[in-house]
N, C-alpha and C positions, 0 to 999 in steps of 0.2 A: 602594599605597594609603597616604595620609598618616595620621598619628595622629588628626587631626581627622575625616578621612573614616571611619576605622575606628570611632571613637566614635559618629559620627552613624549609621553602619550598624547598630551594636549597639542604639542607641536605637530605630531603626525596627523592628528585629527584636523587641525587647521590647514595643514598642507594639502590633505586630500579634499577638504571642503565637503560639499554635499553631493558631489557628482561621482560617487562610487559606481553608479549604473552606467556611466559613460565609458564605453568599451568598444572594440572593433565591430561587434555585432549590432551596435546601435546605429544601423545604417539601412538603406534601402536594398532590397534583394538585387536590383539591377546593377548595383555597384560591383557585387561579387560575380554576377554572371558576365559583366563586361571584363572583369579582371581575368576570368577564365579564357574569354575570347582573345584578349590581349596576349595572354600566356601561350595559348594555342597558336597564335599568329607569330610567335617569336619576338614579341615586343618587350621582353623583360628588361632590356638594357636601354630602351628609348628614354631620352631625357625630356621632361615636359616642364612647362611653366603654366600655372593657372592663376587667374585673378579672382579674388572674392570681393564683390562690390554690390551696391544697390543702385537702382535706377531713379528712385523718387523719394524725396524726404517725406516723413510721416506727419500725420496730424495737420495737414494743410499748412505746414510750416516750411521754413527754408534752411533748416539745419538738422543735423543728427549727431548724437553722441556715440562714439565707438566704444563698445564694451564686450566682454566675454573672452578677451585674449588670454587671460590667466588660465581659464578653464581649458582653452585649446592647447596651451603649452603643457598642462598637466596630462591631457589626453595623449599627446605625442610622447610624453615621458613614459606612459604606462602602456603604450600600444603593443599588443601581443595577442595572438590567437592561442587560447588555452586548449588543452586536450579536449575538454568538453565542448568548446566552440567547434573544433574540427569534427568531433563526433556528430554534433548537431548538423553541420553543413553536409556531411556525408549522407545523412538521412534525408536532408531537405532538397539538395540539388539533384539534378537528373543523374541516373545511374551510369550514364555514358561518360561522366567526367572522370578523367584519369587520376589514379592515385597519386601520381607525381605532383599534381597541382596542389593537393592537400598538404603534401610534404613542403612544397614551396610556400604555402600560406603559413604553415607552422613556424617557418624560419624568418618570416618578414619582420622587419623593424623599421624605425624611422631614422636610422643613423645617416642615411644618404639624402635625407630631406633637408632643405634650407627654407626657412620662413622669414620673410621681411614683413613688417607690419607697422602701421601707425600706432603710436603709444596709446595705450588704453586710457579712456577718459577724454580723448581729443574730439573737438568738433570736426565733423567730416561731411562730405558732400557727394552727390550722385556721380557715378562713373569713376571716381578716384578709388583705386583698389585699397580696401582696408587691409588686406593681406595679399602677399604674392608668395605662392607656394611652388617650390622648384624641387625636382628630383625624379627618380624613376617613375615612369608613367603609371604603372600598376598601383604602386603604393600611394602616389599622389591622388589618383582617381579614387582609391578606397577611402581617403580621408574626407571626401566631399560632403556627404550628408551630415556626418558628425560635426564637422566644423561649422556648417551652416546652421545646424540646430543650436549650437553653442553661441553663435554670434547674433542670429536674427532676433531672438526674444530679448537677449541681454541688452542689445543696442536700442531696441524699441522701448523697453522698460526704462532704461536710463534716460532716454530722450523724454519720455513721458514725465518722469519724475523731475527732470530739469525744467520742463515747462511749468509744472506746478510750483516749483521753487521760484521761478521768475514772477509768476502771478502773485504769489504770497509775499514776496519781498523778504523782510527780515522776520516774519512771523514763524513760529515753530510749526513743523510738519511731522506727523507720525503716520507710518503705514500700518493700517489695521485690516489688511485684506486677506489674511490666511484662509478664513472660512469661505471666501468667495473665489479663491484662486483656482486655476486649472490643475488640481491635484497637488500632492505634497511637494513635488519637485518644482512645480510652477510657483507655489507659495514661497518656498525657500529662495528661488531665483528672484522673485518680486521683492522680497525683503532686502536681499543683497544689493540689487541694482537700483532700488529706490534710494538706498542709503548713498550709493555712489553718485546718484543724480542730484543729491542735495537734501534728502529727508534727514531729520534729526534722530530718528529711531524707529523701532518697530514693536508691535505687540507679540511678534513671533519669537518664542523663547528659544527654540532650537537654532534659529538664525542668529540670535544673540550669542549663543554658545559657540557655534561654528565660525562665525565671522567677526566676533567681538563688536557687535552693533549694540548701542544702548537700547534697552528694552523698557517699554513703558506700558502702563495699563491702569484702568480705574476699576470699575465693577459694572455688572450688567443690571438690567431692570429686575432680573430674577432675585438678586440680593435684596432689593427693596421690597419686592412682593413676598419674600419669605417671612417678613414680619407683618403682623396685623395689629399689634397694639403694644403699648409700653410695658405691659405685664410680661411680655416675652423676653425682656432683657434679663439674661441670666447673670451677666457681668455688667455692672454699671459704675464701677469706680476706676479712677486713674490716678497714678501718683504724679505730683507736681514735677515738672522737668528738673527743677533744682533740687529735688529730693523732699522728703518729709512724709506727712500722712497722706493716705489715699483720700481723694475727693469724689463725691458722688456726681458723676458727669450728667446723669439723668436730671438730677435736681438743678444743677447749674444751667443745663440747656433749656429746661422748661421755664426757669426763671427768666432767662434771656428772651425766650420766645414771647413771654407775657409782656416784656418791656418793648419788644419790636413791633407788636401788633399795631400800635398807633402810627409808627413810621411807615409800615407797609399798608396801612389803611385797609386791614382785613378784620374779619371776625375770627377770634382765636380758634373756634371750632372748625373753620375751613381748612386748617392745616391738618394733614394726615398723620395720626399718631404712629401708625405702623412705619411710615416713612421716617419719622423722627427716630424711632427705635432702631431702625436699620442704620441710619447715619451715625447715631451714637455708638452702636456696636462697631461700626467700621472705623470710627475715630479712635476708639479704645484699642483696636487692633493695629492701627497705623496713625498714631498721633502726630508724627512728623511728616506724614504723606497723605494727609486728608484731602482727597480729590473726589468730588461726589457728582453723580448723575442726578439731575434735578427735575427731569421731566417724565418720571414714571407715571405720575398722576396728572390731573388737570391743573397744571401749574400756572396757567395764565387765563385772563379774560381780556380779550381785545376790545377796544372801544368801538370796533366795527367788525363785521364778518370777514374772515380771511379765506381766500379761495386758492392761494398759492403760497408755497413756502418762502418765496422771495418777493417782497412787496416794498415799494419805495417808501422810505420813512425819512424824516428830517435827521440831519447829522446830530443835532443836539435836541434833547427832550426838554419840555417845559419843567419848571421846578415842581409843579404839582401834577403827578401822573394820574391817568384815569383810574378810577376805583378798581381794586382787585386784579391788577394785571399779573401779579404772582400770588397765588393763594396758598401754596404748600411748599413746593420744592425749594425755592430760594429762601423763604422764611425759615424753614427747618435747617437748611445748610448754614445760614448766617448765625442762627441760635447756637448750633454746635460749634461753629468756628470761633465764636466769641467766648464760649465756655472753655474751649481749648486755649485760647489766648490768655485767659485768666490763670491757666496752669503752666504758662510759659511756652506753649507750642504755637506754631504758625501753620494755618491751613494753606493748601496749595491753590485750590480753586474749584470750579465747577465744569461739568460737561453738559452741553445742550445737544440733544439728538433728534429734535423734531421742531416743527413750527417755523415761524419767520425768524431766521437766524440773526439778521441785521437788527431787527426791532428788539428781539429778546436780549441780545448782547448789550444794546444801549440801555435797556431797562435794568439789567443786572449791574452794569457799570455804574449807573445812577445810584442804585442802592448801596453798592460797595463804597462809593464816594461819600454818600450821606452818612453812613455808619462811621467811616473814617473820620469825618469832620465832627460828628456829634459826640463820639466817644474818644476822640483824640488817639486814634490808632492809625498812624500814617500808612503802614504797609497794607492795610485792608483795602485801600482804594486800588491797589495794583494786583489784586488777586487774579489768577489766570482764568480766562473764559475760553474753554475749548469747544469747538463745534464739530459735529460729525454729520450724520444724516445724508448719505449718498451724494457726497460733494464731488463735483468735477471742476475742471479748469475754468469753465465759463461761470460756474457758481461763484468761485473766488473773485473773478474779475467783476462780476455783478455786485458782490458784497462790497468790494472796494469802492464802487461808485456810490454806495448807499451810506458810507460813513459808519461802518460797523465798529464794534469795540472788542472784537475777537483777538485773542493772543495766539491761538494755536488751532490747527485743523487736524482732525483724525480722518484719514482718507483710506477707503477700502476698494470697493467694487470697480469704480471707474479707473483707478490707478492700476491695480494688479492685472485686470483683464484687458487693459488698453482698449476700452470699449469704442473709443472714437476711431481707432484703426487697429485691428487685431494682428496684423502681420507687417513686417518691414519689407520683405521681398528680396533679401540678398540672394545673389546668384554666384555660381562658381564656373568660370569659363576658361577653357584652354586657349592660350594666346600664343603659345610657341611649342614646337616639337622638334627636337634635334636641331635647334638653332634656326628653324624655319618658322616664320610667323604664321599663325592661324587666325582666321577671321570667321565669325558667324554672321551671315547676312539675313536680312528680313525686310519685308515691305514696310514694316514698322521701324522707322529709322532709330527710334529709341532703343531697339533691341540689337542693333548692330554693335558688335564688340570692338574694342580698341586692340588691334593686333600687336604682338611683339612684347618683348620685355621692356618695361617702362619704369622711370623714376617719377616721383611726384614732388613738387615744390610749392610752398605757400609764399606768395609775395606780399609784402606789407607796404602800406603807404607811409608817408611822413608822420601822419597823425597816430601811427601805431596800430591802426586797424588792419585786419586781413583784407587784402584787395582782390586777390584772384588765386586759384589753384591752377598750376601748370603741369600738364603731363608731357613728358618728352622721352625719346628713346634713350636707353641707358648709356649708349656710347657718346651722347651729346654732352658738351660742356655744361656744367651747372650754371644757372643764372647768377649774375654777379650784382652785388649792391651798387647802386648808382649807375648801372649800365643798362641801356635800352634793350628791352626784350620784346619780340613780336609774339603776341598771344592771339591765337585764332580759335574761333568757334569750330568744333570738330566737323560740323555738317553744313554750316551755312557760310559760303565762300565770302560774302561781303562783310561778315561780322569779324572784325579783327581790330586790334589796337596795340599800340606800343605802351609798355609799362616800364617805368624806371623805379625799381624797388628800393626802399630804404632799408629793408631787411629781407633776407631769404632764409626760409626754413625747409630743410629736406625732411619730408614726412615719413619715409620708410626707414626702418632700422632693422638690422639683423636681430632676431629674437630666438631663433632655433637653428643650430648648425652642429654637424658631427655628433648628433645624438644627445645634445645638451641644450639646456636653456641658457641663452647668452645674456649675461648681466643679471643683477638681482631683481626678483619680482617685486614691484611696488605693492605696499599693503593697501587696504581699502581707503584709508584716510589719504594716502598719497594720490590715488586715482581720483578720489572725490575732490581733492584740491586742484588736480589738473582740469577737471570739468569746469570748476569756477574760473580758473585762469584762462582756459581756452575760450569760454563764452565771452569773457571780457574783451577778446580781440575782435569780436563781431560788432559792427555798427548796430545801433538800436533799431534801425528800420528793417534789418535782416531778422531780428529776433522778435519783432512785434507780433501780437496775436492775429491782428486783422490785416490782410493783404500785405504780407511781408515782402521785401525786395529780394529777388533771387540772387544768390551768391554765384559768381561766375566761375566756371571750370573751363579751362582752355587747353589747347594743345600747341606744341611748338610748330613752327613752319615745316620742319622736317617730318614730324609725325603726321601732320595734316596731309602732306603730299604722299607719304608712304601709305597711309590709310586709304586714300582715294585711289592710288595706283593698284593696291591689292584688291580693293573693292571691284574695280573694273576688270581685273584679271579673273576674278572668281564669279562675277555675275554673268549669267547666261545672256546671250544676245538674242533678242526676240526676232520674229519674222512676221511681216505683214503680208496678207494675201487678200 
């Protein structure tokens, strides 16, 4: 394959992404049975408008990040029922369905569909449509389930990742959740949308290839336990980075370990030789990327019994630490790292996967600093300390309060499964048919839909923060900067306020029309940057973890009156007897 062909192949791969399984049959059966009923009723030319939105922010927070739009547009681009799809539907649907309907399905495309959407990566709020889908009723109805499945998890996952990013501040975050994700597609989606939400990389190699996400990894406990003694080292020499003769890394590491015993205040025999052999072999394989897992064996002795992985410890440790706090892993790592240093290489750091993470990170940083000072190696004090061990958002916030010395978190289960809330709950509701508004009523006011074709605007205060989102009918004049706008709560008559915006942003943009994607698709880095920028427009009290302030979503006076008039017209009048 020529270089040009390889490049073109990679471009096609990236364009398709991981969602080759996303096709028209990735839907609920009732969408197709409804399509037949519409067709049988002569509704093929009815023009519909549907809103895709959610009703409540996830994770007990007050913001959501919109994601998944790119995959939706790719789905629209590829929408077509294949011959095998039609054959399957013929066998699956009732035998009474007319052949002409299958011919109709085989000719369907999305050329007459128009999609308006909020830019991917934007902060969004309940009731504001993330997407407005317009077009022939049957085709727009057939898109429902697929669009929802592409938006729901993507937005939930990106929001979850953004919350972790806010909790971690400037520390590095890596997604390590593939083995715990809901299947391979869930794992790939988690890697993609955690990166958009602010993570620095993933352990998922296929996600790295498909989405150009940085891939990171260390090694597992199995690598350490695969060695039981120093005699198992089949290769033990390494060439100096500057060139020259090979040096015996085993001899250099054991020499350093003997020197460090007094500093670590341990008996030399307490360090595990199998572990040392494993670390030496790994360092020989990756001398410029030496990152080691240091808790395979009993690496610590606490001055008191620990009953929980997170325990309050002082921010700074005393100069003299309790005897034998690290007996093996850290001592062996430092011995190999110093031997590498003598050969011109710099180790990266350690990973801790168990125990009291705040305490252990302080101990590790203490020893790194001691070694840096004692042996005049400035960079050693700044070695990376990565923590894993089933970390969630609350763990990070708790560690922040304890004065940990962690540089980086590897996060898996709680991130990719969104354990705190497993679903966002986006819905897809018809709001207009043949230019006549439609409304869904419910005794639960939260489930009453906003009728009609609407535009959404975000109004900003003088301080630059987003102040309120305003929904209004499309024929209404857009809000103007420095002009008073009446904003009303959609259901509570007394809740209303005038707003004089310093900036007005129209939220919806045309992204699909006449069978084409409108405008260039942003890459993941662009979307990731939009997440950062969009979050900065929210006040801190809206983003805080505990008891955040709700962001206001309002309707115009015209839309308020229209909504309530239509509600009264459609609600049945009760009768008392």
